[in-house]
C-alpha positions in Angstrom: 12.7 -2.8 20.2 10.2 -1.0 18.1 8.5 -2.7 15.2 9.9 -1.2 11.9 7.9 -1.8 8.7 7.8 -0.5 5.2 4.5 0.4 3.5 4.1 1.4 -0.2 3.7 5.2 -0.6 0.2 6.2 -1.4 -0.8 9.1 -3.7 -2.4 11.0 -0.9 0.8 10.9 1.1 3.1 11.9 -1.7 3.2 15.6 -0.9 4.1 15.0 2.8 6.7 12.4 1.7 8.4 15.1 -0.4 8.3 17.7 2.4 9.5 15.1 5.0 12.4 14.2 2.7 13.4 17.8 2.1 13.2 18.5 5.9 15.5 15.5 6.7 18.1 16.4 4.1 18.1 20.1 5.2 18.5 19.0 8.8 21.7 17.1 7.9 23.1 20.1 6.0 22.3 22.5 8.8 24.0 20.2 11.3 27.1 20.1 9.1 27.3 23.7 7.8 24.9 25.8 9.8 22.6 28.4 8.4 25.1 29.7 5.8 25.1 26.8 3.3 25.7 26.9 -0.4 24.9 23.3 -1.2 21.2 23.8 -1.9 19.6 22.6 -5.2 16.6 25.0 -5.2 15.1 27.7 -2.9 16.9 26.6 0.2 16.4 22.9 -0.3 19.3 20.4 -0.3 17.2 18.1 -2.6 14.8 19.6 -5.1 11.2 18.7 -5.4 11.8 17.7 -9.0 14.6 15.3 -8.0 12.3 13.6 -5.4 9.3 13.5 -7.8 11.4 11.9 -10.5 12.8 9.3 -8.1 9.2 8.4 -6.9 7.9 8.3 -10.5 10.6 6.0 -11.8 11.0 3.8 -8.7 9.2 2.1 -5.8 8.6 4.4 -2.8 8.0 3.2 0.7 7.2 4.9 4.0 9.2 3.7 7.0 7.0 3.2 10.0 7.9 2.7 13.7 5.0 0.9 15.5 2.7 2.1 12.7 3.8 5.8 12.9 5.5 7.3 9.9 9.2 8.1 10.7 10.8 8.3 7.3 10.8 7.0 3.7 12.9 5.5 0.9 12.8 5.1 -2.8 14.3 2.2 -4.7 15.1 1.5 -8.4 14.6 -2.2 -9.0 16.1 -3.8 -12.1 14.3 -7.1 -12.5 16.7 -8.3 -15.2 20.1 -7.7 -13.8 19.2 -7.5 -10.1 21.5 -4.6 -9.7 19.3 -2.3 -7.7 19.7 1.3 -6.5 18.7 3.1 -3.3 17.7 6.5 -4.5 16.6 8.0 -1.2 16.4 7.0 2.4 15.5 9.4 5.1 14.6 9.2 8.8 12.8 12.1 10.5 15.4 14.0 12.5 13.5 13.4 15.8 13.9 9.7 15.2 17.6 9.6 14.5 20.0 7.2 16.3 17.4 4.7 17.2 18.3 2.0 14.7 15.4 2.8 12.4 17.4 3.2 9.3 19.2 -0.1 9.9 15.9 -1.9 10.6 14.4 -0.3 7.4 17.3 -1.5 5.3 16.9 -5.0 6.7 13.3 -4.9 5.5 14.5 -3.8 2.0 16.9 -6.7 1.9 14.1 -9.1 2.8 11.8 -7.7 0.2 14.4 -8.0 -2.6 16.5 -11.1 -1.7 17.4 -11.7 -5.4 19.4 -8.5 -5.4 23.0 -9.1 -6.5 24.3 -5.5 -6.1 22.9 -2.5 -4.2 24.2 0.9 -5.1 23.5 4.4 -3.8 25.1 7.8 -3.6 24.9 10.5 -0.9 26.3 14.0 -0.6 29.9 14.1 0.5 29.2 16.2 3.5 26.7 13.6 4.9 29.2 11.8 7.1 26.4 10.1 9.1 25.0 8.8 5.8 28.3 7.5 4.6 29.0 5.7 7.8 25.5 4.3 7.8 25.6 3.0 4.2 29.1 1.6 4.5 29.1 0.1 8.0 25.4 -0.8 8.5 24.2 -1.6 5.0 27.4 -2.7 3.2 26.8 -0.4 0.3 
């Protein structure tokens, strides 16, 4: 099994993180709907740059690494008072899907934030793979 780790997002990787996130979300929509999709937020993107930037700016962003190689990312909102935390974004590069990377990354998150009482998230209704993952693998 590959070694899955999380590393904090660095400023010089921010732009690539945004592009990788948009690519992963677009891939899911194209798989579901094909080229003719009306679910885009901006200029052909499922998730807008502004949405991703706001999430990064207000949360804690990590890169998901498989044996040191970047394969995805995630952004969390951590409430130190209530310990009701939120998963804003989680993506795995399309060429790394179905290898257990998302599940392993989520286990890393849980070990980083063991005091969490409640994890919440939301995902587009058409992302059946995401819904299955969040409900059946993460318990969200």
